FIVEX-183742 format. One record per atom (N, C-alpha, C, CB): x, y, z; residue in three letters; atom name. Coordinates in Angstrom, 2 decimals. Glycine has a CB too. Layout:
# residues N
(pt (X Y Z) ALA CA)
...
# end
This chain:
# residues 141
(pt (-1.62 31.75 36.46) MET N)
(pt (-0.50 31.68 35.58) MET CA)
(pt (-0.90 32.24 34.03) MET C)
(pt (-0.01 30.13 35.56) MET CB)
(pt (-0.27 33.19 33.53) PRO N)
(pt (-0.82 33.71 31.96) PRO CA)
(pt (-0.50 32.43 31.10) PRO C)
(pt (0.12 35.26 31.22) PRO CB)
(pt (-1.18 32.34 29.91) THR N)
(pt (-1.11 31.60 29.06) THR CA)
(pt (-0.87 32.18 27.54) THR C)
(pt (-2.15 30.94 29.27) THR CB)
(pt (0.17 31.87 26.87) GLU N)
(pt (0.47 32.31 25.75) GLU CA)
(pt (-0.14 31.47 24.72) GLU C)
(pt (1.79 32.44 25.66) GLU CB)
(pt (-0.83 32.68 23.83) VAL N)
(pt (-1.52 31.93 22.54) VAL CA)
(pt (-0.83 32.52 21.24) VAL C)
(pt (-3.30 32.23 22.44) VAL CB)
(pt (-0.55 31.62 20.19) HIS N)
(pt (0.10 32.11 19.27) HIS CA)
(pt (-0.80 31.92 18.13) HIS C)
(pt (1.39 31.58 19.18) HIS CB)
(pt (-1.62 32.91 17.42) PHE N)
(pt (-2.73 32.91 16.72) PHE CA)
(pt (-2.49 33.06 15.20) PHE C)
(pt (-3.55 33.92 17.25) PHE CB)
(pt (-2.70 32.15 14.49) LEU N)
(pt (-2.22 32.22 13.07) LEU CA)
(pt (-3.88 32.13 12.40) LEU C)
(pt (-0.95 30.74 12.59) LEU CB)
(pt (-4.19 33.29 11.86) ALA N)
(pt (-5.35 33.64 11.19) ALA CA)
(pt (-5.57 32.61 9.66) ALA C)
(pt (-5.17 35.35 10.88) ALA CB)
(pt (-6.82 32.07 9.72) SER N)
(pt (-7.18 31.67 8.11) SER CA)
(pt (-8.41 32.33 7.81) SER C)
(pt (-7.40 30.00 7.78) SER CB)
(pt (-8.37 33.30 7.10) PHE N)
(pt (-9.44 33.84 6.47) PHE CA)
(pt (-9.44 33.89 5.03) PHE C)
(pt (-9.62 35.03 6.93) PHE CB)
(pt (-10.29 33.63 4.33) PHE N)
(pt (-10.42 33.72 3.05) PHE CA)
(pt (-10.30 34.99 2.35) PHE C)
(pt (-11.47 33.21 2.79) PHE CB)
(pt (-9.14 35.86 2.46) MET N)
(pt (-9.09 37.10 1.98) MET CA)
(pt (-7.87 37.12 1.18) MET C)
(pt (-9.15 38.10 3.01) MET CB)
(pt (-7.52 38.71 0.66) ASP N)
(pt (-6.22 38.79 0.05) ASP CA)
(pt (-5.22 38.69 1.04) ASP C)
(pt (-6.03 39.98 -0.71) ASP CB)
(pt (-3.99 37.75 0.82) PRO N)
(pt (-2.90 37.65 1.51) PRO CA)
(pt (-2.25 39.09 1.83) PRO C)
(pt (-2.03 36.75 0.78) PRO CB)
(pt (-2.50 39.76 1.03) ALA N)
(pt (-1.72 41.20 1.31) ALA CA)
(pt (-2.11 41.79 2.76) ALA C)
(pt (-2.18 42.41 0.09) ALA CB)
(pt (-3.52 41.44 3.09) ILE N)
(pt (-4.17 42.14 4.37) ILE CA)
(pt (-3.31 41.59 5.85) ILE C)
(pt (-6.02 41.63 4.45) ILE CB)
(pt (-2.87 40.22 5.88) TYR N)
(pt (-2.48 39.28 6.84) TYR CA)
(pt (-1.37 40.27 7.70) TYR C)
(pt (-1.83 37.77 6.09) TYR CB)
(pt (-0.48 40.78 7.02) GLY N)
(pt (0.89 41.46 7.63) GLY CA)
(pt (0.34 42.59 8.40) GLY C)
(pt (2.06 42.04 6.44) GLY CB)
(pt (-1.11 43.27 8.31) SER N)
(pt (-1.51 44.58 8.93) SER CA)
(pt (-2.53 43.94 9.94) SER C)
(pt (-2.18 45.79 7.81) SER CB)
(pt (-2.71 42.68 10.20) ILE N)
(pt (-3.69 42.28 11.37) ILE CA)
(pt (-2.65 42.29 12.61) ILE C)
(pt (-4.52 40.62 11.13) ILE CB)
(pt (-2.89 43.18 13.52) ASP N)
(pt (-2.24 43.17 14.23) ASP CA)
(pt (-2.31 42.11 15.47) ASP C)
(pt (-2.28 44.23 14.37) ASP CB)
(pt (-3.53 41.50 15.64) ALA N)
(pt (-3.95 40.57 16.33) ALA CA)
(pt (-3.61 39.19 15.94) ALA C)
(pt (-5.13 40.75 16.42) ALA CB)
(pt (-3.19 39.07 14.89) ALA N)
(pt (-2.60 37.68 14.37) ALA CA)
(pt (-1.01 37.78 14.43) ALA C)
(pt (-3.10 37.33 12.72) ALA CB)
(pt (-0.46 36.29 14.79) ASP N)
(pt (0.96 36.10 14.87) ASP CA)
(pt (1.24 35.53 13.54) ASP C)
(pt (1.44 35.18 16.06) ASP CB)
(pt (0.40 35.35 12.73) GLY N)
(pt (0.87 34.85 11.25) GLY CA)
(pt (-0.49 34.47 10.73) GLY C)
(pt (2.05 33.45 11.19) GLY CB)
(pt (-0.26 33.38 9.67) ALA N)
(pt (-1.35 33.19 8.86) ALA CA)
(pt (-1.55 31.75 8.35) ALA C)
(pt (-1.25 34.09 7.80) ALA CB)
(pt (-2.39 30.81 8.31) PHE N)
(pt (-2.41 29.59 7.77) PHE CA)
(pt (-3.33 29.81 6.44) PHE C)
(pt (-2.94 28.51 8.84) PHE CB)
(pt (-2.42 29.11 5.31) SER N)
(pt (-3.18 29.14 3.94) SER CA)
(pt (-3.71 27.96 3.86) SER C)
(pt (-2.37 29.41 2.67) SER CB)
(pt (-5.11 27.77 3.97) TRP N)
(pt (-5.73 26.54 3.62) TRP CA)
(pt (-5.79 26.27 2.29) TRP C)
(pt (-6.95 26.46 4.08) TRP CB)
(pt (-5.85 27.19 1.18) ASP N)
(pt (-5.87 26.95 -0.19) ASP CA)
(pt (-4.78 26.75 -0.78) ASP C)
(pt (-6.39 27.80 -0.81) ASP CB)
(pt (-3.49 26.57 0.04) SER N)
(pt (-2.19 26.04 -0.57) SER CA)
(pt (-2.31 24.43 -0.54) SER C)
(pt (-0.80 26.60 0.33) SER CB)
(pt (-3.05 23.99 0.02) ALA N)
(pt (-2.73 22.43 -0.30) ALA CA)
(pt (-3.29 21.64 -1.37) ALA C)
(pt (-3.07 21.66 0.76) ALA CB)
(pt (-4.01 22.62 -2.29) TRP N)
(pt (-4.78 21.88 -3.37) TRP CA)
(pt (-4.60 22.96 -4.83) TRP C)
(pt (-6.61 21.64 -2.80) TRP CB)
(pt (-4.26 22.56 -6.02) PRO N)
(pt (-4.27 23.61 -7.04) PRO CA)
(pt (-5.79 24.16 -7.27) PRO C)
(pt (-3.65 23.02 -8.41) PRO CB)
(pt (-6.01 25.15 -7.64) MET N)
(pt (-7.16 25.81 -7.54) MET CA)
(pt (-7.68 25.90 -9.05) MET C)
(pt (-6.93 27.18 -6.81) MET CB)
(pt (-7.01 24.99 -9.95) GLY N)
(pt (-7.67 25.08 -11.41) GLY CA)
(pt (-6.95 23.95 -12.17) GLY C)
(pt (-7.44 26.64 -12.22) GLY CB)
(pt (-6.87 23.73 -13.11) ASN N)
(pt (-6.69 22.74 -13.99) ASN CA)
(pt (-4.97 22.61 -14.21) ASN C)
(pt (-7.56 23.12 -15.34) ASN CB)
(pt (-4.14 22.59 -13.46) TYR N)
(pt (-2.66 22.40 -13.32) TYR CA)
(pt (-2.34 21.76 -11.73) TYR C)
(pt (-1.86 23.99 -13.58) TYR CB)
(pt (-0.76 21.29 -11.85) ASP N)
(pt (-0.48 20.90 -10.80) ASP CA)
(pt (-0.17 21.48 -9.67) ASP C)
(pt (0.13 20.36 -10.97) ASP CB)
(pt (-0.14 21.20 -8.46) ILE N)
(pt (0.06 22.27 -7.36) ILE CA)
(pt (1.31 22.61 -7.25) ILE C)
(pt (-0.36 21.91 -6.06) ILE CB)
(pt (1.61 24.04 -6.89) SER N)
(pt (2.94 24.79 -6.92) SER CA)
(pt (3.23 25.54 -5.78) SER C)
(pt (3.03 25.70 -8.00) SER CB)
(pt (3.67 26.24 -5.59) ASP N)
(pt (4.21 27.27 -4.24) ASP CA)
(pt (3.75 28.35 -4.18) ASP C)
(pt (5.59 27.64 -4.12) ASP CB)
(pt (2.85 28.78 -5.21) GLU N)
(pt (2.33 30.16 -5.24) GLU CA)
(pt (1.68 30.72 -4.30) GLU C)
(pt (1.63 30.34 -6.12) GLU CB)
(pt (0.89 30.01 -3.46) TYR N)
(pt (0.17 30.33 -2.31) TYR CA)
(pt (1.29 30.72 -1.13) TYR C)
(pt (-0.81 29.06 -1.93) TYR CB)
(pt (2.06 29.66 -1.07) ASP N)
(pt (3.09 29.87 0.08) ASP CA)
(pt (3.73 31.08 -0.35) ASP C)
(pt (4.20 28.65 0.32) ASP CB)
(pt (4.34 31.44 -1.45) VAL N)
(pt (5.15 32.62 -2.01) VAL CA)
(pt (4.14 33.94 -1.54) VAL C)
(pt (5.40 32.47 -3.91) VAL CB)
(pt (3.13 33.70 -1.91) GLU N)
(pt (2.49 35.10 -1.81) GLU CA)
(pt (2.09 35.45 -0.42) GLU C)
(pt (1.22 35.20 -2.70) GLU CB)
(pt (1.77 34.54 0.47) PHE N)
(pt (1.54 34.68 1.98) PHE CA)
(pt (2.85 35.10 2.50) PHE C)
(pt (1.04 33.31 2.71) PHE CB)
(pt (3.83 34.23 2.58) ARG N)
(pt (5.08 34.86 2.98) ARG CA)
(pt (5.71 36.25 2.61) ARG C)
(pt (5.91 34.05 2.64) ARG CB)
(pt (5.23 36.67 1.53) LYS N)
(pt (5.54 38.12 0.90) LYS CA)
(pt (4.91 39.10 1.69) LYS C)
(pt (5.04 38.33 -0.61) LYS CB)
(pt (3.92 38.99 2.41) TYR N)
(pt (3.00 40.01 3.18) TYR CA)
(pt (3.12 39.58 4.69) TYR C)
(pt (1.34 39.96 2.64) TYR CB)
(pt (3.61 38.69 5.15) LEU N)
(pt (3.52 38.50 6.67) LEU CA)
(pt (4.70 39.10 7.29) LEU C)
(pt (3.45 36.99 7.09) LEU CB)
(pt (5.59 39.66 6.56) GLN N)
(pt (6.56 40.43 7.20) GLN CA)
(pt (7.34 39.87 8.32) GLN C)
(pt (5.97 41.50 7.63) GLN CB)
(pt (7.56 38.63 8.28) GLY N)
(pt (8.44 38.22 9.45) GLY CA)
(pt (7.40 37.20 10.40) GLY C)
(pt (9.03 39.72 10.36) GLY CB)
(pt (6.20 37.50 10.33) LYS N)
(pt (5.52 36.66 11.17) LYS CA)
(pt (5.02 34.87 10.55) LYS C)
(pt (4.22 37.65 11.53) LYS CB)
(pt (4.57 34.13 11.27) THR N)
(pt (4.51 32.80 11.28) THR CA)
(pt (3.77 32.28 10.16) THR C)
(pt (4.01 32.36 12.44) THR CB)
(pt (4.17 31.56 9.20) TYR N)
(pt (3.47 30.92 8.04) TYR CA)
(pt (3.18 29.50 8.28) TYR C)
(pt (4.27 31.03 6.78) TYR CB)
(pt (1.78 29.08 7.99) MET N)
(pt (1.56 27.74 8.00) MET CA)
(pt (0.90 27.19 6.81) MET C)
(pt (0.87 27.44 9.10) MET CB)
(pt (1.63 26.22 6.00) ALA N)
(pt (1.22 25.76 4.80) ALA CA)
(pt (0.31 24.78 5.22) ALA C)
(pt (2.28 25.29 3.89) ALA CB)
(pt (-0.69 24.11 4.20) GLY N)
(pt (-1.41 23.09 4.31) GLY CA)
(pt (-0.78 22.09 3.35) GLY C)
(pt (-2.79 23.41 4.11) GLY CB)
(pt (-1.36 20.90 3.64) VAL N)
(pt (-0.97 19.71 2.61) VAL CA)
(pt (-2.26 18.81 2.88) VAL C)
(pt (0.68 18.81 2.97) VAL CB)
(pt (-2.65 18.02 1.89) SER N)
(pt (-3.53 17.46 1.98) SER CA)
(pt (-3.75 16.48 0.65) SER C)
(pt (-4.41 18.35 2.32) SER CB)
(pt (-4.43 15.27 0.66) PRO N)
(pt (-4.26 14.28 -0.60) PRO CA)
(pt (-5.43 14.79 -1.46) PRO C)
(pt (-4.41 12.50 -0.22) PRO CB)
(pt (-6.39 15.37 -1.05) TRP N)
(pt (-7.71 15.77 -2.21) TRP CA)
(pt (-8.64 16.36 -1.43) TRP C)
(pt (-8.55 14.45 -3.06) TRP CB)
(pt (-9.53 17.16 -2.21) PHE N)
(pt (-10.61 17.62 -1.31) PHE CA)
(pt (-11.90 17.60 -2.30) PHE C)
(pt (-10.26 19.20 -0.63) PHE CB)
(pt (-12.93 17.46 -1.67) PHE N)
(pt (-14.20 17.51 -2.45) PHE CA)
(pt (-15.34 18.15 -1.42) PHE C)
(pt (-14.63 15.91 -3.02) PHE CB)
(pt (-16.25 18.48 -1.99) THR N)
(pt (-17.49 18.67 -1.32) THR CA)
(pt (-18.59 18.14 -2.16) THR C)
(pt (-17.72 20.10 -1.00) THR CB)
(pt (-19.69 17.61 -1.50) HIS N)
(pt (-20.68 16.79 -2.09) HIS CA)
(pt (-22.04 17.18 -1.13) HIS C)
(pt (-20.17 15.09 -2.06) HIS CB)
(pt (-23.03 17.96 -1.65) TYR N)
(pt (-24.41 18.23 -0.99) TYR CA)
(pt (-25.28 18.21 -2.29) TYR C)
(pt (-24.52 19.79 -0.07) TYR CB)
(pt (-26.16 17.33 -1.79) GLY N)
(pt (-27.18 17.03 -2.74) GLY CA)
(pt (-28.45 18.34 -2.77) GLY C)
(pt (-27.80 15.45 -2.26) GLY CB)
(pt (-29.29 18.33 -3.76) PRO N)
(pt (-30.06 19.20 -4.14) PRO CA)
(pt (-31.27 19.70 -2.88) PRO C)
(pt (-30.59 18.60 -5.43) PRO CB)
(pt (-31.14 18.63 -1.73) GLU N)
(pt (-32.05 18.85 -0.71) GLU CA)
(pt (-31.34 19.67 0.39) GLU C)
(pt (-32.61 17.52 -0.19) GLU CB)
(pt (-29.93 20.23 -0.05) SER N)
(pt (-29.32 21.11 1.00) SER CA)
(pt (-28.66 21.91 0.13) SER C)
(pt (-28.39 20.46 2.13) SER CB)
(pt (-27.27 22.00 0.13) TYR N)
(pt (-26.49 23.28 -0.29) TYR CA)
(pt (-26.35 23.05 -1.80) TYR C)
(pt (-24.93 23.48 0.49) TYR CB)
(pt (-26.53 21.86 -2.36) ASN N)
(pt (-26.66 21.66 -3.87) ASN CA)
(pt (-25.45 21.97 -4.53) ASN C)
(pt (-27.73 22.50 -4.48) ASN CB)
(pt (-24.30 21.66 -3.94) LYS N)
(pt (-23.09 21.90 -4.56) LYS CA)
(pt (-21.95 20.82 -4.71) LYS C)
(pt (-22.61 22.93 -3.90) LYS CB)
(pt (-21.53 20.41 -5.46) ASN N)
(pt (-20.58 19.41 -5.89) ASN CA)
(pt (-19.55 19.57 -6.96) ASN C)
(pt (-21.26 18.42 -6.24) ASN CB)
(pt (-18.39 19.47 -6.21) PHE N)
(pt (-17.02 19.59 -6.82) PHE CA)
(pt (-15.93 18.77 -6.18) PHE C)
(pt (-16.59 21.01 -6.79) PHE CB)
(pt (-14.79 18.78 -7.01) ILE N)
(pt (-13.65 18.28 -6.69) ILE CA)
(pt (-12.09 19.03 -6.86) ILE C)
(pt (-13.76 17.18 -7.37) ILE CB)
(pt (-11.49 19.61 -6.09) PHE N)
(pt (-10.08 20.12 -6.29) PHE CA)
(pt (-9.17 19.16 -7.10) PHE C)
(pt (-9.42 20.37 -4.92) PHE CB)
(pt (-8.72 19.40 -8.10) ARG N)
(pt (-7.69 18.58 -8.89) ARG CA)
(pt (-6.68 17.87 -7.93) ARG C)
(pt (-6.86 19.54 -9.91) ARG CB)
(pt (-6.64 16.58 -7.94) ALA N)
(pt (-5.50 15.96 -7.30) ALA CA)
(pt (-4.62 15.03 -8.02) ALA C)
(pt (-5.93 15.30 -6.26) ALA CB)
(pt (-4.63 15.06 -9.34) ASP N)
(pt (-4.07 14.48 -10.21) ASP CA)
(pt (-2.35 14.78 -10.08) ASP C)
(pt (-4.79 14.90 -11.46) ASP CB)
(pt (-1.57 13.91 -10.93) ASN N)
(pt (-0.20 13.83 -10.74) ASN CA)
(pt (0.49 13.74 -9.39) ASN C)
(pt (0.27 14.83 -11.34) ASN CB)
(pt (0.19 13.04 -8.74) TRP N)
(pt (0.84 12.81 -7.30) TRP CA)
(pt (0.51 14.11 -6.38) TRP C)
(pt (2.61 12.61 -7.44) TRP CB)
(pt (-0.56 14.67 -6.14) LEU N)
(pt (-0.53 15.85 -5.39) LEU CA)
(pt (0.07 16.09 -4.01) LEU C)
(pt (-1.69 16.16 -5.31) LEU CB)
(pt (-0.34 14.83 -3.40) LEU N)
(pt (0.13 14.64 -1.95) LEU CA)
(pt (1.84 14.58 -1.96) LEU C)
(pt (-0.58 13.11 -1.28) LEU CB)
(pt (2.26 13.77 -2.85) ALA N)
(pt (4.02 13.64 -2.98) ALA CA)
(pt (4.49 14.86 -3.36) ALA C)
(pt (4.65 12.54 -4.13) ALA CB)
(pt (3.75 15.46 -4.69) GLY N)
(pt (4.21 16.72 -4.90) GLY CA)
(pt (4.24 18.01 -4.06) GLY C)
(pt (3.67 16.97 -5.80) GLY CB)
(pt (3.30 17.75 -3.36) ARG N)
(pt (3.30 18.97 -2.08) ARG CA)
(pt (4.28 18.88 -1.15) ARG C)
(pt (2.03 19.00 -1.15) ARG CB)
(pt (4.38 17.62 -0.66) TRP N)
(pt (5.46 17.29 0.37) TRP CA)
(pt (6.93 17.57 -0.15) TRP C)
(pt (5.34 15.74 0.77) TRP CB)
(pt (7.14 17.43 -1.70) ASP N)
(pt (8.33 17.90 -1.90) ASP CA)
(pt (8.81 19.25 -2.12) ASP C)
(pt (8.65 17.34 -2.72) ASP CB)
(pt (7.40 20.17 -2.34) ILE N)
(pt (7.45 21.55 -2.23) ILE CA)
(pt (7.90 22.00 -0.89) ILE C)
(pt (6.19 22.12 -2.55) ILE CB)
(pt (7.08 21.49 0.13) LEU N)
(pt (7.27 21.58 1.48) LEU CA)
(pt (8.53 21.45 2.00) LEU C)
(pt (6.56 20.78 2.05) LEU CB)
(pt (9.25 20.47 1.62) VAL N)
(pt (10.32 19.93 2.08) VAL CA)
(pt (11.77 21.06 1.34) VAL C)
(pt (10.23 18.17 1.58) VAL CB)
(pt (11.51 21.17 0.18) ARG N)
(pt (12.32 22.17 -0.72) ARG CA)
(pt (12.36 23.40 0.19) ARG C)
(pt (11.59 22.51 -2.29) ARG CB)
(pt (11.04 23.85 0.58) ASP N)
(pt (11.03 25.46 1.28) ASP CA)
(pt (11.02 25.17 2.63) ASP C)
(pt (9.64 26.52 0.93) ASP CB)
(pt (11.71 24.25 3.24) ARG N)
(pt (11.51 24.13 4.79) ARG CA)
(pt (12.02 24.99 5.30) ARG C)
(pt (11.95 23.07 5.46) ARG CB)
(pt (12.96 25.95 4.92) ASP N)
(pt (13.58 27.08 5.58) ASP CA)
(pt (12.73 28.44 5.69) ASP C)
(pt (14.85 27.37 4.85) ASP CB)
(pt (11.58 28.09 4.73) HIS N)
(pt (10.73 29.45 4.69) HIS CA)
(pt (9.35 29.16 5.25) HIS C)
(pt (10.55 30.07 3.12) HIS CB)
(pt (9.07 27.86 5.54) ILE N)
(pt (7.82 27.60 6.08) ILE CA)
(pt (7.74 27.05 7.73) ILE C)
(pt (7.23 26.59 5.10) ILE CB)
(pt (7.32 27.92 8.35) ASP N)
(pt (7.30 27.73 9.68) ASP CA)
(pt (6.47 26.42 10.31) ASP C)
(pt (6.80 28.96 10.17) ASP CB)
(pt (5.34 25.94 9.77) LEU N)
(pt (4.47 24.96 10.05) LEU CA)
(pt (3.74 24.43 9.15) LEU C)
(pt (3.77 25.27 10.84) LEU CB)
(pt (3.40 23.24 9.11) VAL N)
(pt (2.62 22.59 8.24) VAL CA)
(pt (1.47 21.75 8.79) VAL C)
(pt (3.44 21.85 7.50) VAL CB)
(pt (0.03 22.06 8.34) GLN N)
(pt (-0.79 21.72 8.61) GLN CA)
(pt (-1.36 20.53 7.78) GLN C)
(pt (-1.31 22.66 8.75) GLN CB)
(pt (-1.24 19.03 8.32) VAL N)
(pt (-1.96 18.10 7.45) VAL CA)
(pt (-3.49 18.29 7.44) VAL C)
(pt (-1.65 16.72 7.87) VAL CB)
(pt (-4.13 18.53 6.47) ILE N)
(pt (-5.67 18.92 6.43) ILE CA)
(pt (-6.16 17.40 6.19) ILE C)
(pt (-6.18 20.17 5.05) ILE CB)
(pt (-6.92 16.93 7.06) SER N)
(pt (-7.52 15.82 7.02) SER CA)
(pt (-8.87 15.37 7.08) SER C)
(pt (-7.08 15.38 7.67) SER CB)
(pt (-9.65 16.22 7.82) TRP N)
(pt (-11.03 15.91 8.04) TRP CA)
(pt (-11.65 17.21 8.48) TRP C)
(pt (-11.24 14.75 9.08) TRP CB)
(pt (-12.97 17.46 7.68) ASN N)
(pt (-13.81 18.73 7.97) ASN CA)
(pt (-15.03 18.03 8.40) ASN C)
(pt (-14.06 19.83 6.66) ASN CB)
(pt (-16.05 17.52 7.21) ASP N)
(pt (-17.19 17.19 7.47) ASP CA)
(pt (-17.57 16.02 6.50) ASP C)
(pt (-18.00 18.32 7.43) ASP CB)
(pt (-18.65 15.46 6.86) TYR N)
(pt (-19.14 14.38 5.75) TYR CA)
(pt (-19.33 15.15 4.35) TYR C)
(pt (-20.71 13.63 6.22) TYR CB)
(pt (-19.64 16.01 4.22) GLY N)
(pt (-20.17 16.62 3.05) GLY CA)
(pt (-19.31 17.66 2.48) GLY C)
(pt (-21.45 17.17 3.32) GLY CB)
(pt (-17.76 17.67 3.14) GLU N)
(pt (-17.14 18.52 2.73) GLU CA)
(pt (-15.56 18.31 3.18) GLU C)
(pt (-17.83 19.65 3.11) GLU CB)
(pt (-14.95 17.15 2.31) CYS N)
(pt (-14.08 16.19 2.81) CYS CA)
(pt (-12.79 16.49 2.18) CYS C)
(pt (-14.55 14.78 2.55) CYS CB)
(pt (-11.92 15.94 3.12) HIS N)
(pt (-10.35 15.64 2.80) HIS CA)
(pt (-9.85 14.44 3.21) HIS C)
(pt (-9.44 16.59 3.39) HIS CB)
(pt (-9.77 13.14 3.14) TYR N)
(pt (-9.48 12.15 3.87) TYR CA)
(pt (-8.03 11.68 3.68) TYR C)
(pt (-10.40 11.20 3.63) TYR CB)
(pt (-7.41 11.42 5.07) MET N)
(pt (-6.18 10.91 5.16) MET CA)
(pt (-6.13 9.21 5.58) MET C)
(pt (-5.47 11.83 6.19) MET CB)
(pt (-7.28 8.68 5.50) GLY N)
(pt (-7.30 7.22 5.63) GLY CA)
(pt (-8.43 6.56 4.89) GLY C)
(pt (-7.38 6.84 7.04) GLY CB)
(pt (-8.62 4.94 4.99) PRO N)
(pt (-9.75 4.69 4.21) PRO CA)
(pt (-11.01 4.79 5.13) PRO C)
(pt (-9.63 3.31 3.52) PRO CB)
(pt (-11.91 5.07 3.99) ILE N)
(pt (-13.38 5.38 4.24) ILE CA)
(pt (-14.18 4.06 4.52) ILE C)
(pt (-14.03 6.14 2.97) ILE CB)
(pt (-14.73 3.65 5.75) ALA N)
(pt (-15.40 2.47 5.72) ALA CA)
(pt (-16.87 2.53 5.26) ALA C)
(pt (-15.30 1.92 7.00) ALA CB)
(pt (-17.58 1.93 4.34) GLY N)
(pt (-18.86 2.21 4.04) GLY CA)
(pt (-19.27 3.12 3.50) GLY C)
(pt (-19.44 2.20 4.79) GLY CB)
(pt (-20.34 3.29 3.24) ALA N)
(pt (-21.11 4.52 2.45) ALA CA)
(pt (-21.17 5.79 3.10) ALA C)
(pt (-22.57 4.22 2.18) ALA CB)
(pt (-20.72 6.85 2.61) GLN N)
(pt (-20.91 7.98 3.28) GLN CA)
(pt (-22.17 8.60 3.45) GLN C)
(pt (-20.20 8.76 2.81) GLN CB)
(pt (-22.56 8.99 4.61) PRO N)
(pt (-23.97 9.47 5.19) PRO CA)
(pt (-24.43 10.55 4.30) PRO C)
(pt (-23.90 10.05 6.75) PRO CB)
(pt (-25.63 10.85 4.15) ASN N)
(pt (-26.24 12.27 3.70) ASN CA)
(pt (-25.47 13.33 4.51) ASN C)
(pt (-27.95 12.42 4.02) ASN CB)
(pt (-25.11 14.32 3.83) SER N)
(pt (-24.37 15.42 4.55) SER CA)
(pt (-25.00 16.06 5.62) SER C)
(pt (-24.02 16.42 3.71) SER CB)
(pt (-26.48 15.67 5.80) THR N)
(pt (-26.99 16.42 7.01) THR CA)
(pt (-27.27 15.43 8.12) THR C)
(pt (-28.32 17.26 6.68) THR CB)
(pt (-27.30 14.21 8.00) SER N)
(pt (-27.57 13.21 9.02) SER CA)
(pt (-26.79 13.24 10.18) SER C)
(pt (-27.45 11.98 8.52) SER CB)
(pt (-25.86 13.99 10.10) TRP N)
(pt (-24.82 14.15 11.30) TRP CA)
(pt (-25.31 15.41 12.18) TRP C)
(pt (-23.18 14.45 10.71) TRP CB)
(pt (-26.11 16.19 11.77) THR N)
(pt (-26.60 17.48 12.18) THR CA)
(pt (-28.22 17.49 12.55) THR C)
(pt (-26.29 18.49 11.01) THR CB)
(pt (-28.79 16.61 11.88) THR N)
(pt (-30.23 16.64 12.00) THR CA)
(pt (-30.60 16.39 13.89) THR C)
(pt (-30.89 15.24 10.84) THR CB)
(pt (-31.55 16.89 14.26) GLY N)
(pt (-32.04 16.69 15.53) GLY CA)
(pt (-30.91 17.42 16.61) GLY C)
(pt (-32.27 15.03 15.74) GLY CB)
(pt (-30.13 18.05 16.17) PHE N)
(pt (-29.18 18.93 17.13) PHE CA)
(pt (-29.45 20.38 16.86) PHE C)
(pt (-27.54 18.66 16.87) PHE CB)
(pt (-29.58 21.11 18.39) ASP N)
(pt (-29.85 22.40 18.26) ASP CA)
(pt (-28.30 23.00 17.92) ASP C)
(pt (-30.63 22.99 19.62) ASP CB)
(pt (-28.32 24.05 16.87) HIS N)
(pt (-27.33 24.68 16.64) HIS CA)
(pt (-27.35 26.22 16.76) HIS C)
(pt (-27.01 24.26 15.56) HIS CB)
(pt (-28.23 26.58 17.64) GLN N)
(pt (-28.70 27.95 17.84) GLN CA)
(pt (-27.68 28.68 19.04) GLN C)
(pt (-30.39 27.89 18.31) GLN CB)
(pt (-26.98 27.72 19.51) GLY N)
(pt (-25.91 28.20 20.74) GLY CA)
(pt (-26.97 28.16 21.88) GLY C)
(pt (-25.07 29.98 20.55) GLY CB)
(pt (-25.97 28.56 23.17) ALA N)
(pt (-26.88 28.54 24.31) ALA CA)
(pt (-27.01 29.96 24.88) ALA C)
(pt (-26.37 27.56 25.41) ALA CB)
# end
């Protein structure tokens, strides 16, 4: 029995390219969940993606916050995307307002310990970002 797959691409590239990817049924905008600068969340990513998808499926993101923290012993990067001024509530307001133009919404909730966006309480201290991978073969079989 054939199985249909509805593929929504999520590549970090110019949104203008998505409409021409024949293998994709649409796109997911990961960066739509947070403001990418010192300003409040807006619909700029949603509008940009929808403009180029030419009727294909659009999936928007929503998340309470995003940070990455890797110490000097690993990737040595440490930042947080701005989550001030009621980011989660403001993003949902935008998504509800534009619900006739947004096909799907992904609640972005968990990536990994060093690059995170949580939707629930964190119990205890966060482990070093490499502790969950140390000792495991990541070369493939």
